[in-house]
MMTF fields as JSON, N, C-alpha, C and O atoms, coordinates in Angstrom:
{
  "mmtfVersion": "1.0.0",
  "mmtfProducer": "UNKNOWN",
  "numBonds": 399,
  "numAtoms": 400,
  "numGroups": 100,
  "numChains": 1,
  "numModels": 1,
  "chainsPerModel": [1],
  "groupsPerChain": [100],
  "chainIdList": ["A"],
  "bondAtomList": [4, 2, 8, 6, 12, 10, 16, 14, 20, 18, 24, 22, 28, 26, 32, 30, 36, 34, 40, 38, 44, 42, 48, 46, 52, 50, 56, 54, 60, 58, 64, 62, 68, 66, 72, 70, 76, 74, 80, 78, 84, 82, 88, 86, 92, 90, 96, 94, 100, 98, 104, 102, 108, 106, 112, 110, 116, 114, 120, 118, 124, 122, 128, 126, 132, 130, 136, 134, 140, 138, 144, 142, 148, 146, 152, 150, 156, 154, 160, 158, 164, 162, 168, 166, 172, 170, 176, 174, 180, 178, 184, 182, 188, 186, 192, 190, 196, 194, 200, 198, 204, 202, 208, 206, 212, 210, 216, 214, 220, 218, 224, 222, 228, 226, 232, 230, 236, 234, 240, 238, 244, 242, 248, 246, 252, 250, 256, 254, 260, 258, 264, 262, 268, 266, 272, 270, 276, 274, 280, 278, 284, 282, 288, 286, 292, 290, 296, 294, 300, 298, 304, 302, 308, 306, 312, 310, 316, 314, 320, 318, 324, 322, 328, 326, 332, 330, 336, 334, 340, 338, 344, 342, 348, 346, 352, 350, 356, 354, 360, 358, 364, 362, 368, 366, 372, 370, 376, 374, 380, 378, 384, 382, 388, 386, 392, 390, 396, 394],
  "bondOrderList": [1, 1, 1, 1, 1, 1, 1, 1, 1, 1, 1, 1, 1, 1, 1, 1, 1, 1, 1, 1, 1, 1, 1, 1, 1, 1, 1, 1, 1, 1, 1, 1, 1, 1, 1, 1, 1, 1, 1, 1, 1, 1, 1, 1, 1, 1, 1, 1, 1, 1, 1, 1, 1, 1, 1, 1, 1, 1, 1, 1, 1, 1, 1, 1, 1, 1, 1, 1, 1, 1, 1, 1, 1, 1, 1, 1, 1, 1, 1, 1, 1, 1, 1, 1, 1, 1, 1, 1, 1, 1, 1, 1, 1, 1, 1, 1, 1, 1, 1],
  "groupList": [{"groupName": "MET", "atomNameList": ["N", "CA", "C", "O"], "elementList": ["N", "C", "C", "O"], "formalChargeList": [0, 0, 0, 0], "bondAtomList": [1, 0, 2, 1, 3, 2], "bondOrderList": [1, 1, 2], "singleLetterCode": "M", "chemCompType": "L-PEPTIDE LINKING"}, {"groupName": "PRO", "atomNameList": ["N", "CA", "C", "O"], "elementList": ["N", "C", "C", "O"], "formalChargeList": [0, 0, 0, 0], "bondAtomList": [1, 0, 2, 1, 3, 2], "bondOrderList": [1, 1, 2], "singleLetterCode": "P", "chemCompType": "L-PEPTIDE LINKING"}, {"groupName": "GLU", "atomNameList": ["N", "CA", "C", "O"], "elementList": ["N", "C", "C", "O"], "formalChargeList": [0, 0, 0, 0], "bondAtomList": [1, 0, 2, 1, 3, 2], "bondOrderList": [1, 1, 2], "singleLetterCode": "E", "chemCompType": "L-PEPTIDE LINKING"}, {"groupName": "ASN", "atomNameList": ["N", "CA", "C", "O"], "elementList": ["N", "C", "C", "O"], "formalChargeList": [0, 0, 0, 0], "bondAtomList": [1, 0, 2, 1, 3, 2], "bondOrderList": [1, 1, 2], "singleLetterCode": "N", "chemCompType": "L-PEPTIDE LINKING"}, {"groupName": "ILE", "atomNameList": ["N", "CA", "C", "O"], "elementList": ["N", "C", "C", "O"], "formalChargeList": [0, 0, 0, 0], "bondAtomList": [1, 0, 2, 1, 3, 2], "bondOrderList": [1, 1, 2], "singleLetterCode": "I", "chemCompType": "L-PEPTIDE LINKING"}, {"groupName": "PHE", "atomNameList": ["N", "CA", "C", "O"], "elementList": ["N", "C", "C", "O"], "formalChargeList": [0, 0, 0, 0], "bondAtomList": [1, 0, 2, 1, 3, 2], "bondOrderList": [1, 1, 2], "singleLetterCode": "F", "chemCompType": "L-PEPTIDE LINKING"}, {"groupName": "VAL", "atomNameList": ["N", "CA", "C", "O"], "elementList": ["N", "C", "C", "O"], "formalChargeList": [0, 0, 0, 0], "bondAtomList": [1, 0, 2, 1, 3, 2], "bondOrderList": [1, 1, 2], "singleLetterCode": "V", "chemCompType": "L-PEPTIDE LINKING"}, {"groupName": "LYS", "atomNameList": ["N", "CA", "C", "O"], "elementList": ["N", "C", "C", "O"], "formalChargeList": [0, 0, 0, 0], "bondAtomList": [1, 0, 2, 1, 3, 2], "bondOrderList": [1, 1, 2], "singleLetterCode": "K", "chemCompType": "L-PEPTIDE LINKING"}, {"groupName": "SER", "atomNameList": ["N", "CA", "C", "O"], "elementList": ["N", "C", "C", "O"], "formalChargeList": [0, 0, 0, 0], "bondAtomList": [1, 0, 2, 1, 3, 2], "bondOrderList": [1, 1, 2], "singleLetterCode": "S", "chemCompType": "L-PEPTIDE LINKING"}, {"groupName": "ALA", "atomNameList": ["N", "CA", "C", "O"], "elementList": ["N", "C", "C", "O"], "formalChargeList": [0, 0, 0, 0], "bondAtomList": [1, 0, 2, 1, 3, 2], "bondOrderList": [1, 1, 2], "singleLetterCode": "A", "chemCompType": "L-PEPTIDE LINKING"}, {"groupName": "LEU", "atomNameList": ["N", "CA", "C", "O"], "elementList": ["N", "C", "C", "O"], "formalChargeList": [0, 0, 0, 0], "bondAtomList": [1, 0, 2, 1, 3, 2], "bondOrderList": [1, 1, 2], "singleLetterCode": "L", "chemCompType": "L-PEPTIDE LINKING"}, {"groupName": "ARG", "atomNameList": ["N", "CA", "C", "O"], "elementList": ["N", "C", "C", "O"], "formalChargeList": [0, 0, 0, 0], "bondAtomList": [1, 0, 2, 1, 3, 2], "bondOrderList": [1, 1, 2], "singleLetterCode": "R", "chemCompType": "L-PEPTIDE LINKING"}, {"groupName": "ASP", "atomNameList": ["N", "CA", "C", "O"], "elementList": ["N", "C", "C", "O"], "formalChargeList": [0, 0, 0, 0], "bondAtomList": [1, 0, 2, 1, 3, 2], "bondOrderList": [1, 1, 2], "singleLetterCode": "D", "chemCompType": "L-PEPTIDE LINKING"}, {"groupName": "GLN", "atomNameList": ["N", "CA", "C", "O"], "elementList": ["N", "C", "C", "O"], "formalChargeList": [0, 0, 0, 0], "bondAtomList": [1, 0, 2, 1, 3, 2], "bondOrderList": [1, 1, 2], "singleLetterCode": "Q", "chemCompType": "L-PEPTIDE LINKING"}, {"groupName": "THR", "atomNameList": ["N", "CA", "C", "O"], "elementList": ["N", "C", "C", "O"], "formalChargeList": [0, 0, 0, 0], "bondAtomList": [1, 0, 2, 1, 3, 2], "bondOrderList": [1, 1, 2], "singleLetterCode": "T", "chemCompType": "L-PEPTIDE LINKING"}, {"groupName": "TYR", "atomNameList": ["N", "CA", "C", "O"], "elementList": ["N", "C", "C", "O"], "formalChargeList": [0, 0, 0, 0], "bondAtomList": [1, 0, 2, 1, 3, 2], "bondOrderList": [1, 1, 2], "singleLetterCode": "Y", "chemCompType": "L-PEPTIDE LINKING"}, {"groupName": "GLY", "atomNameList": ["N", "CA", "C", "O"], "elementList": ["N", "C", "C", "O"], "formalChargeList": [0, 0, 0, 0], "bondAtomList": [1, 0, 2, 1, 3, 2], "bondOrderList": [1, 1, 2], "singleLetterCode": "G", "chemCompType": "PEPTIDE LINKING"}],
  "groupTypeList": [0, 1, 2, 3, 4, 5, 6, 7, 1, 1, 8, 9, 2, 10, 11, 1, 12, 13, 7, 12, 14, 12, 8, 10, 1, 1, 15, 2, 6, 10, 12, 1, 4, 10, 11, 16, 15, 4, 2, 2, 6, 11, 8, 1, 9, 2, 4, 9, 2, 9, 13, 16, 6, 1, 2, 2, 10, 6, 11, 12, 4, 4, 11, 7, 6, 12, 10, 8, 2, 15, 7, 11, 13, 13, 9, 9, 1, 16, 10, 7, 6, 14, 14, 7, 9, 5, 16, 0, 16, 11, 11, 5, 1, 4, 9, 13, 11, 5, 11, 2],
  "groupIdList": [1, 2, 3, 4, 5, 6, 7, 8, 9, 10, 11, 12, 13, 14, 15, 16, 17, 18, 19, 20, 21, 22, 23, 24, 25, 26, 27, 28, 29, 30, 31, 32, 33, 34, 35, 36, 37, 38, 39, 40, 41, 42, 43, 44, 45, 46, 47, 48, 49, 50, 51, 52, 53, 54, 55, 56, 57, 58, 59, 60, 61, 62, 63, 64, 65, 66, 67, 68, 69, 70, 71, 72, 73, 74, 75, 76, 77, 78, 79, 80, 81, 82, 83, 84, 85, 86, 87, 88, 89, 90, 91, 92, 93, 94, 95, 96, 97, 98, 99, 100],
  "secStructList": [7, 7, 6, 2, 2, 2, 2, 1, 7, 7, 7, 7, 7, 1, 1, 1, 1, 7, 7, 2, 2, 2, 2, 1, 7, 7, 6, 6, 6, 6, 2, 2, 2, 2, 2, 2, 2, 6, 6, 1, 7, 7, 7, 2, 2, 2, 2, 2, 2, 2, 2, 1, 1, 7, 2, 2, 2, 2, 2, 2, 2, 6, 6, 2, 2, 2, 2, 1, 1, 1, 2, 2, 2, 2, 1, 7, 7, 7, 7, 7, 7, 1, 1, 1, 7, 1, 1, 6, 6, 7, 7, 7, 7, 7, 1, 6, 6, 7, 7, 7],
  "xCoordList": [-27.285, -25.393, -25.298, -25.456, -24.875, -24.51, -23.643, -22.849, -23.828, -23.001, -21.773, -21.125, -21.488, -19.677, -19.327, -18.097, -19.95, -19.348, -18.615, -17.561, -19.294, -18.721, -17.696, -16.962, -17.783, -17.085, -15.518, -14.509, -15.726, -14.357, -13.45, -13.519, -12.202, -11.447, -10.379, -10.225, -9.89, -9.145, -8.987, -9.387, -8.583, -8.193, -7.247, -8.06, -5.926, -5.704, -6.024, -5.978, -6.397, -6.753, -5.889, -6.67, -5.235, -3.769, -3.38, -2.464, -3.587, -3.41, -4.293, -4.673, -4.639, -5.581, -5.209, -4.2, -6.232, -6.313, -5.59, -6.044, -4.609, -4.301, -5.084, -6.092, -4.313, -5.103, -4.112, -2.95, -4.6, -3.88, -2.993, -1.965, -2.988, -2.896, -1.384, -0.39, -1.424, -0.466, 1.323, 2.464, 0.891, 2.072, 2.058, 3.049, 0.693, 0.602, 0.405, 0.583, 0.068, -0.071, -1.474, -1.588, -2.232, -3.937, -4.203, -3.369, -5.055, -5.651, -5.824, -5.924, -5.907, -6.063, -4.698, -4.543, -3.107, -2.503, -1.564, -0.384, -2.286, -1.52, -1.928, -1.305, -3.531, -3.621, -3.658, -4.012, -3.114, -2.401, -1.042, -0.927, -0.014, 1.216, 1.294, 2.181, 0.069, 0.174, -0.205, 0.609, -1.242, -1.675, -0.304, -0.259, 0.607, 1.204, 2.802, 3.732, 2.81, 3.7, 3.55, 4.164, 2.194, 0.982, 0.92, 1.331, 0.267, -0.698, 0.036, 0.013, 0.905, 1.715, 2.678, 3.29, 3.264, 4.653, 5.34, 6.043, 5.894, 6.678, 6.773, 6.099, 8.157, 9.521, 8.977, 8.204, 9.535, 9.736, 9.797, 8.848, 10.75, 10.599, 9.631, 9.017, 9.226, 7.434, 6.833, 6.592, 6.388, 5.495, 5.506, 4.595, 6.618, 6.868, 6.567, 5.881, 6.821, 6.526, 5.315, 4.592, 5.212, 3.606, 2.12, 1.176, 2.677, 1.956, 1.825, 0.939, 3.306, 3.101, 4.127, 4.5, 4.583, 4.744, 6.402, 6.895, 6.965, 8.444, 8.492, 7.786, 9.987, 10.341, 10.434, 10.194, 10.934, 11.263, 10.055, 10.172, 9.141, 7.743, 7.284, 6.673, 7.873, 6.366, 7.987, 7.681, 9.53, 10.136, 10.203, 11.064, 9.076, 8.96, 7.68, 7.441, 6.406, 5.954, 5.872, 5.024, 6.475, 7.257, 8.079, 8.576, 9.073, 9.274, 8.538, 8.784, 7.767, 6.14, 5.409, 5.075, 5.391, 4.378, 5.567, 5.489, 6.514, 7.988, 7.676, 7.241, 7.89, 8.676, 7.649, 7.825, 5.874, 4.676, 4.371, 3.303, 5.449, 4.604, 5.058, 5.157, 5.442, 4.902, 4.033, 3.552, 3.371, 1.734, 1.013, 0.207, 1.089, 0.224, 0.495, -0.408, 1.861, 1.923, 1.024, 0.34, 0.891, 0.628, -1.004, -1.588, -1.738, -2.818, -4.24, -3.917, -5.312, -6.048, -6.52, -6.786, -6.865, -7.235, -8.167, -9.258, -7.887, -8.966, -9.579, -9.549, -10.294, -11.038, -9.766, -8.857, -9.545, -8.723, -9.644, -10.738, -9.252, -10.002, -9.272, -9.782, -7.835, -7.426, -6.178, -5.777, -5.655, -4.644, -3.311, -2.627, -3.088, -1.738, -1.84, -0.932, -3.051, -4.109, -2.834, -2.271, -2.485, -1.978, -2.682, -3.795, -1.487, -1.892, -1.385, -0.627, -1.503, -1.015, -0.964, -0.308, -1.844, -1.574, -0.601, -0.502, 0.135, 1.521, 2.56, 2.712, 3.532, 4.167, 5.749, 6.405, 6.395, 7.728, 8.459, 7.959, 9.44, 10.017, 10.132, 10.296, 10.064, 10.648, 11.92, 12.291, 12.857, 14.14, 14.916, 14.64, 16.341, 17.197, 17.183, 18.243, 15.862, 15.203, 15.195, 15.421, 14.781, 14.528, 13.885, 12.944, 14.169, 13.838, 13.753, 14.184, 13.094, 13.219, 14.384, 14.831],
  "yCoordList": [-5.009, -5.778, -4.9, -3.683, -5.93, -5.561, -3.905, -3.765, -2.642, -2.231, -2.05, -1.509, -2.634, -3.629, -3.606, -3.628, -3.562, -4.004, -2.797, -2.976, -1.367, 0.102, 0.767, 1.735, 0.248, 1.515, 0.317, 0.794, -1.105, -1.526, -1.117, -0.559, -1.148, -0.47, -1.75, -2.882, -1.389, -1.73, -2.753, -2.645, -4.735, -5.072, -6.274, -6.905, -6.671, -8.006, -9.765, -10.993, -8.212, -10.311, -11.032, -11.872, -11.359, -12.399, -12.31, -13.118, -11.835, -11.933, -10.99, -9.897, -12.055, -11.051, -9.294, -8.719, -8.888, -6.951, -6.279, -5.184, -6.835, -6.377, -5.403, -5.541, -4.263, -3.118, -2.522, -2.12, -2.579, -1.508, -0.841, -1.082, -0.101, 1.417, 0.579, 1.27, -0.741, -1.454, -1.021, -0.766, -1.099, -1.023, 0.16, 0.35, 0.928, 1.436, 2.911, 3.09, 3.617, 4.745, 5.725, 5.714, 6.337, 6.01, 6.087, 6.715, 5.62, 5.88, 6.797, 6.841, 8.314, 9.533, 9.724, 10.645, 9.148, 9.482, 8.612, 8.883, 7.194, 6.405, 6.128, 5.594, 6.771, 6.075, 7.316, 6.991, 9.272, 9.802, 8.825, 8.257, 8.292, 7.611, 6.661, 6.733, 5.528, 5.022, 5.542, 5.458, 6.134, 6.776, 7.643, 7.763, 8.099, 8.992, 7.616, 7.855, 6.558, 5.964, 4.521, 3.764, 4.904, 3.164, 4.069, 4.115, 4.606, 5.45, 6.381, 6.39, 7.434, 8.754, 8.529, 9.232, 6.682, 7.323, 7.558, 7.202, 8.819, 9.276, 9.01, 8.117, 9.804, 9.644, 9.854, 10.765, 8.711, 8.947, 10.865, 11.251, 11.465, 13.226, 13.631, 14.154, 13.449, 14.197, 13.566, 14.52, 12.617, 12.041, 13.266, 14.087, 13.2, 13.651, 15.264, 15.764, 15.909, 16.731, 17.199, 18.006, 16.258, 16.99, 17.273, 18.063, 15.865, 15.44, 15.699, 15.516, 16.275, 16.67, 16.054, 16.76, 14.924, 13.772, 13.357, 13.34, 12.986, 12.708, 11.69, 10.682, 12.243, 11.091, 9.614, 8.593, 9.782, 8.462, 7.248, 6.2, 7.568, 7.313, 6.701, 5.662, 7.846, 7.3, 5.922, 4.814, 6.276, 5.439, 3.813, 2.934, 3.944, 2.836, 2.11, 1.015, 3.182, 2.355, 1.789, 0.918, 2.063, 1.373, 1.09, 1.333, 0.499, -0.574, -1.939, -3.107, -1.509, -3.044, -3.42, -4.494, -2.018, -2.368, -3.445, -4.211, -2.77, -3.438, -4.95, -5.743, -5.573, -6.598, -7.525, -8.743, -6.593, -7.79, -7.71, -7.422, -8.001, -7.918, -9.122, -9.384, -10.146, -11.524, -11.93, -12.622, -11.606, -12.27, -11.844, -12.601, -10.751, -10.034, -11.041, -11.446, -11.354, -12.416, -13.276, -13.588, -13.817, -15.133, -15.181, -16.248, -13.746, -13.619, -14.383, -14.508, -14.669, -14.278, -13.418, -12.365, -13.304, -12.372, -11.076, -11.404, -9.62, -9.288, -8.428, -8.566, -7.279, -6.099, -5.21, -5.229, -4.496, -3.668, -1.583, -1.162, -1.35, -0.305, 1.39, 2.482, 1.115, 2.316, 1.592, 0.458, 2.366, 2.032, 1.242, 0.608, 1.401, 1.219, -0.069, -0.896, -0.184, -1.105, -2.32, -2.654, -2.939, -4.189, -4.88, -4.607, -6.196, -7.17, -6.825, -5.857, -7.146, -6.873, -5.118, -4.391, -4.719, -3.097, -2.443, -1.216, -3.192, -3.228, -3.854, -3.527, -5.188, -5.519, -5.733, -5.875, -5.786, -5.249, -6.703, -7.288, -7.234, -8.067, -8.309, -7.358, -9.535, -10.208, -10.45, -10.335, -10.998, -11.258, -10.841, -9.706, -10.524, -9.916, -9.239, -9.015, -8.656, -8.083, -6.055, -4.926, -6.695, -5.377, -4.056, -4.304, -3.088, -1.96, -0.979, -1.372, 0.51, 1.685, 1.933, 2.979],
  "zCoordList": [8.972, 9.847, 10.541, 10.439, 11.698, 13.219, 13.172, 12.242, 14.223, 14.418, 14.225, 13.329, 15.298, 15.25, 14.177, 14.115, 12.966, 11.903, 11.219, 10.608, 11.357, 10.758, 11.892, 11.691, 12.748, 13.699, 14.34, 14.86, 14.12, 14.124, 13.772, 12.677, 14.419, 13.545, 12.646, 13.105, 11.646, 10.442, 10.387, 9.228, 10.577, 10.856, 9.795, 9.12, 9.533, 8.816, 9.946, 10.004, 10.731, 12.181, 11.954, 11.508, 11.878, 12.162, 13.601, 13.749, 14.5, 15.938, 16.346, 15.927, 17.749, 18.654, 18.527, 18.118, 18.957, 19.434, 17.914, 17.583, 17.095, 15.757, 15.031, 14.338, 15.379, 14.414, 12.72, 12.766, 11.942, 10.712, 10.936, 10.305, 11.583, 12.55, 13.482, 13.71, 13.873, 14.644, 13.411, 13.795, 12.302, 11.266, 9.952, 9.247, 9.773, 8.479, 9.464, 10.669, 8.632, 9.441, 8.71, 7.484, 9.359, 9.309, 7.624, 6.972, 7.094, 5.537, 4.834, 3.608, 6.291, 5.108, 5.018, 4.216, 5.617, 4.941, 4.502, 4.281, 4.333, 3.484, 2.127, 1.21, 2.202, 0.733, -0.529, -1.663, -0.097, -1.335, -0.925, -2.012, -0.136, -0.529, -1.692, -2.543, -1.694, -2.579, -3.573, -4.492, -3.833, -5.024, -5.983, -7.208, -5.072, -5.939, -6.027, -6.798, -5.3, -5.766, -6.951, -7.704, -6.372, -7.893, -9.306, -10.465, -8.525, -10.14, -10.832, -12.063, -9.979, -10.093, -10.529, -11.333, -9.73, -9.976, -10.076, -11.021, -8.646, -8.164, -7.597, -7.083, -6.958, -5.979, -4.716, -4.419, -3.75, -2.777, -1.752, -1.069, -1.894, -2.409, -2.448, -1.518, -3.725, -4.539, -3.595, -2.855, -3.043, -2.739, -1.317, -1.207, -0.37, 0.913, 0.602, 1.494, -0.146, -0.236, -0.409, 0.176, -1.703, -1.345, -0.59, -0.605, 0.181, 0.94, 2.561, 3.397, 2.572, 4.192, 5.149, 6.086, 5.032, 5.567, 4.855, 3.727, 6.59, 5.976, 5.3, 5.256, 4.401, 3.182, 3.667, 3.024, 5.25, 5.679, 5.598, 4.964, 6.218, 6.489, 4.8, 4.549, 3.708, 2.335, 1.936, 1.496, 2.184, 1.689, 2.927, 2.953, 3.705, 4.484, 4.313, 4.822, 3.134, 2.784, 1.637, 1.441, 0.969, -0.568, -0.475, -1.574, 0.335, 0.398, 0.891, 0.591, 1.561, 2.438, 0.641, 0.14, 0.09, -1.227, -2.561, -3.521, -1.703, -3.291, -2.683, -3.517, -0.976, -1.055, -1.09, -1.069, -1.179, -1.127, -2.663, -3.203, -3.173, -5.236, -5.25, -6.448, -4.569, -4.683, -4.63, -5.527, -3.337, -3.562, -4.413, -4.952, -4.704, -5.934, -7.249, -7.982, -7.398, -8.633, -8.571, -9.545, -7.323, -6.651, -6.339, -6.147, -6.312, -5.765, -7.19, -8.372, -6.797, -7.922, -8.857, -8.276, -10.54, -10.539, -10.076, -9.61, -10.139, -9.888, -10.838, -12.061, -10.001, -10.68, -11.132, -10.302, -12.194, -12.6, -12.382, -12.756, -12.131, -11.216, -11.747, -11.496, -12.604, -12.534, -13.475, -13.213, -14.544, -15.036, -14.688, -15.491, -13.387, -12.287, -11.724, -11.632, -11.34, -10.614, -10.633, -11.676, -9.173, -8.822, -10.001, -10.451, -10.577, -11.145, -12.648, -12.596, -13.525, -15.345, -15.29, -16.036, -14.198, -14.739, -13.953, -13.955, -13.271, -13.073, -12.108, -10.931, -13.057, -13.179, -12.789, -13.821, -11.834, -11.441, -11.032, -10.071, -11.599, -11.245, -9.895, -9.131, -9.452, -8.178, -7.601, -6.433, -9.187, -8.865, -8.198, -8.587, -6.92, -7.385, -6.429, -5.844, -5.934, -4.637, -5.466, -5.032, -6.824, -7.482, -6.734, -5.98, -6.823, -6.463, -7.76, -8.844, -7.583, -8.183, -8.091, -8.562]
}
């Protein structure tokens, strides 16, 4: 495989020169926030305190997850690797702008 595949910054490539870090924190910060919210069902305050990040950042990430729920419900079935994996393991209503 070409070396560029391994060194290129992560991107959804929806527009030229877009990088994931344009709208998300680095994965070292993002992954524990997602794990705390999705798999451990922790509150934003608990996640922020445990990870040592601003609660507003945690709330922003959770908002993005919740606003994208409809996309996951439309997606094709995928592998389930945890009990709270997206799909049948984590079903939240999308009507009436549901928020936890």
